[in-house]
VEXZAVEX-464312 format. One record per residue (C-alpha): y, z, x; residue in three letters. Coordinates in Angstrom, 2 decimals. Each point is the difference from the previous one (the first is absolute). Example, Ala and Ser with C-alpha at 12.3 -4.5 7.8 and 13.67 -1.06 7.14 Angstrom:
# VEXZAVEX-464312
yy;zz;xx;base
-4.50;7.80;12.30;Ala
3.44;-0.66;1.37;Ser
This chain:
# VEXZAVEX-464312
yy;zz;xx;base
-6.91;27.23;0.81;Met
0.57;2.83;2.52;Gly
3.15;0.53;2.04;Lys
-1.50;-1.60;3.13;Val
-1.00;-3.09;-1.94;Asp
3.45;-0.12;-1.63;Glu
1.68;0.08;3.42;Asn
-2.27;-2.78;1.27;Lys
0.78;-2.12;-3.03;Glu
3.71;0.67;0.40;Lys
-0.07;-1.17;3.64;Lys
-2.04;-3.08;-0.86;Arg
2.42;-0.96;-2.75;Arg
2.97;0.59;2.29;Ala
-1.53;-2.39;2.53;Leu
-0.74;-2.60;-2.67;Glu
3.52;0.28;-1.46;Asp
1.56;-0.31;3.45;Ala
-2.14;-3.01;0.91;Ala
0.72;-1.67;-3.33;Phe
3.75;0.37;0.49;Ser
-0.08;-1.23;3.59;Leu
-2.33;-2.93;-0.66;Phe
2.22;-1.04;-2.92;Ser
3.16;0.28;2.07;Glu
-1.04;-1.72;3.22;Lys
-3.60;-1.13;-0.27;Gly
-3.18;1.43;1.46;Met
0.28;-1.83;3.33;Gln
3.38;1.60;0.68;Asn
-1.14;3.49;-1.00;Thr
-1.76;2.35;2.41;Ser
-2.11;3.05;-0.74;Ile
2.76;2.05;1.67;Ser
2.44;-1.36;-2.59;Asp
-2.32;1.01;-2.81;Ile
-0.66;3.57;1.16;Val
3.68;0.54;0.78;Glu
1.02;-0.98;-3.52;Arg
-2.87;1.98;-1.53;Ala
0.94;3.08;2.02;Gly
-3.49;0.61;1.41;Val
-1.54;0.04;3.46;Ala
-1.45;-3.25;1.34;Lys
-3.47;1.50;0.22;Gly
0.12;0.65;-3.74;Thr
0.14;-3.73;-0.64;Phe
-3.43;-0.49;1.58;Tyr
-1.56;2.65;-2.23;Leu
0.46;-2.39;-2.92;Tyr
0.32;-3.54;1.38;Phe
-1.46;-2.01;2.88;Asn
3.17;-1.98;0.73;Asp
2.97;-1.55;-1.78;Lys
-2.17;-2.87;-1.29;Tyr
-2.23;2.54;-1.71;Asp
2.90;1.68;-1.82;Ile
1.46;-3.43;-0.87;Ala
-3.28;-1.05;-1.64;Asn
-0.24;3.26;-1.93;Ile
3.57;-0.38;-1.22;Leu
-0.37;-3.57;-1.25;Ile
-3.24;0.97;-1.73;Tyr
1.66;2.93;-1.75;Lys
3.23;-1.82;-0.84;Lys
-1.78;-3.09;-1.32;Thr
-2.45;2.22;-1.87;Gly
2.86;1.86;-1.65;Gln
1.68;-3.27;-1.00;Leu
-3.23;-1.32;-1.48;Phe
-0.85;3.26;-1.78;Met
3.45;0.26;-1.61;Asn
-0.26;-3.60;-1.19;Ala
-3.45;0.61;-1.49;Leu
1.24;3.08;-1.85;Glu
2.76;-2.12;-1.53;Ala
-2.54;-2.65;-1.03;Leu
-2.09;2.56;-1.88;Lys
2.82;0.30;-2.51;Lys
-0.50;-3.64;-1.00;Val
-3.11;-0.39;-2.14;Lys
-0.95;-3.69;0.01;Thr
0.51;-2.19;3.04;Leu
-1.41;-3.15;1.47;Thr
-0.76;-0.06;3.73;Leu
3.11;-2.12;0.55;Glu
2.20;2.40;-1.99;Asp
-1.39;3.02;1.82;Glu
0.63;-1.45;3.46;Met
3.54;-1.05;-0.93;Val
0.79;3.46;-1.39;Leu
-1.56;1.55;3.10;Leu
2.29;-2.10;2.21;Ala
3.06;0.77;-2.13;Glu
-0.67;3.74;0.16;Asn
-0.38;-0.16;3.78;Ile
3.32;-1.85;0.21;Met
1.72;2.69;-2.05;Ile
-1.44;2.75;2.20;Gln
1.16;-1.76;3.17;Leu
3.45;-0.59;-1.48;His
0.39;3.76;-0.39;Ser
-1.36;0.80;3.49;Asp
1.42;-2.33;2.65;Val
-1.57;1.99;2.84;Gln
-3.43;-0.61;-1.53;Leu
0.89;-3.69;-0.37;Leu
0.89;-0.17;3.70;Asp
-3.22;1.68;1.02;Tyr
-2.29;-2.09;-2.19;Cys
1.64;-3.22;1.21;Cys
-0.58;1.00;3.61;Arg
-3.46;1.47;-0.32;Ser
-2.26;-1.45;-2.70;Leu
-2.46;-2.30;1.79;Glu
-3.27;-1.61;-1.00;Trp
-2.28;1.94;2.37;Asp
1.09;3.38;-1.33;Leu
-0.07;-1.21;-3.60;Phe
-3.57;-1.20;0.55;Lys
-0.95;3.45;1.29;Gln
1.47;1.56;-3.14;Met
-1.96;-2.33;-2.25;Ile
-3.24;0.50;1.91;Glu
0.52;3.79;0.18;Gln
-0.21;-0.04;3.79;Thr
3.22;2.02;0.20;Thr
-0.43;3.55;-1.29;Asp
3.41;1.35;-1.01;Met
-1.26;2.17;-2.84;Gly
3.24;0.27;-1.94;Glu
-0.18;-3.43;-1.64;Tyr
-3.16;-1.83;-0.98;Asp
1.35;-3.51;0.55;Phe
-3.45;-1.50;-0.44;Tyr
-0.40;1.76;-3.35;Gly
3.42;-1.17;-1.18;Met
-0.76;-3.54;1.10;Tyr
-3.30;0.02;-1.90;Arg
1.76;1.49;-3.02;Glu
2.38;-2.94;-0.15;Val
-2.54;-2.80;0.41;Leu
-3.08;1.70;-1.47;Gly
1.32;-0.32;-3.55;Lys
0.01;-3.78;0.21;Tyr
-3.66;-0.95;0.29;Ser
0.76;-2.94;-2.30;Asp
1.92;-1.65;2.87;Tyr
-1.28;-1.77;3.08;Asp
2.34;1.22;2.74;Ile
0.21;-1.98;3.20;Asn
0.05;2.41;2.97;Asn
1.37;3.07;-1.83;Pro
0.95;1.90;3.17;Glu
2.23;-2.84;1.14;Thr
1.44;-0.29;-3.50;Leu
1.12;3.63;-0.12;Val
1.31;-0.13;3.57;Phe
2.05;-3.11;-0.79;Leu
1.49;1.60;-3.09;Ile
0.97;3.15;1.89;Leu
1.45;-1.71;3.05;Thr
1.74;-2.76;-1.96;Thr
1.63;2.55;-2.27;Thr
1.14;2.20;2.88;Ile
1.25;-2.78;2.26;Gln
1.76;-2.01;-2.70;Cys
2.00;2.93;-1.34;Cys
1.05;1.24;3.46;Tyr
3.19;-2.03;0.57;Ser
1.24;0.23;-3.60;Pro
-0.39;3.79;0.03;Ile
1.34;0.57;3.52;Lys
2.72;-2.63;0.23;Phe
0.43;-1.49;-3.47;Asn
-1.03;-3.38;1.50;Lys
-0.76;-2.74;-0.94;Pro
0.66;1.62;-3.36;Cys
-0.08;3.41;-1.64;Ser
-3.15;2.00;-0.61;Phe
0.24;-0.60;-3.76;Glu
0.35;-3.74;0.56;Glu
-3.01;-0.22;2.34;Ile
-2.40;2.02;-2.19;Arg
-0.96;-2.84;-2.39;Pro
-0.59;-2.34;2.95;Phe
-2.39;2.49;1.61;Ile
-1.78;0.50;-3.32;Ser
-0.49;-3.76;-0.27;Asp
-1.41;-0.12;3.53;Ile
-2.49;2.75;-0.89;Val
-1.00;-1.89;-3.15;Lys
-0.64;-3.12;2.06;Asn
-2.12;1.96;2.49;Ile
-2.11;1.33;-2.88;Ile
-0.42;-3.29;-1.87;Thr
-0.87;-1.84;3.22;Ser
-2.73;2.47;0.96;Asn
-1.60;1.07;-3.28;Thr
-1.94;-1.72;-2.76;Thr
-0.83;1.42;-3.41;Lys
-3.76;-0.15;-0.56;Lys
-1.11;-2.09;-2.93;Ser
């Protein structure tokens, strides 16, 4: 990568980092493009070299952040040799919880931003973010289990992700209604129930 490309990438990342911080702190609706460029330390015109509007950068961020969460969880799963579909999804959820526990800003952002329409675009590869192949990761998880009939797999994965993120939010942020360690087994049980209710082992 040449110096010009390095500078472009540096500015893009500065804008993404600034938007991520601001969206996490006060939400996208209360954040303006002027806020983003001021925090990033770039001219306003620079923003439009990379993004159409604040909704565009918000979509890119949730794609990248969710992709990173998912990729890290999959890497952890590769260290476990033999798993059932139920075990794999529970471990996936537990790893995501641990990641969010160590990054409250990411927890805030995912809670605010992960919505079905964008998730569907990720799964259908209609959003080209390049850095993370969410579709490939999704297929990697479910493709191994051809011996299962899975009812609406896209919805299944979305429910696991959003349930995990939303249910651990208050325990991590406010220690309510209980601590993070106390809530973890409850969330794991919810994920198990989602799996068993929507999958059937083929005979």
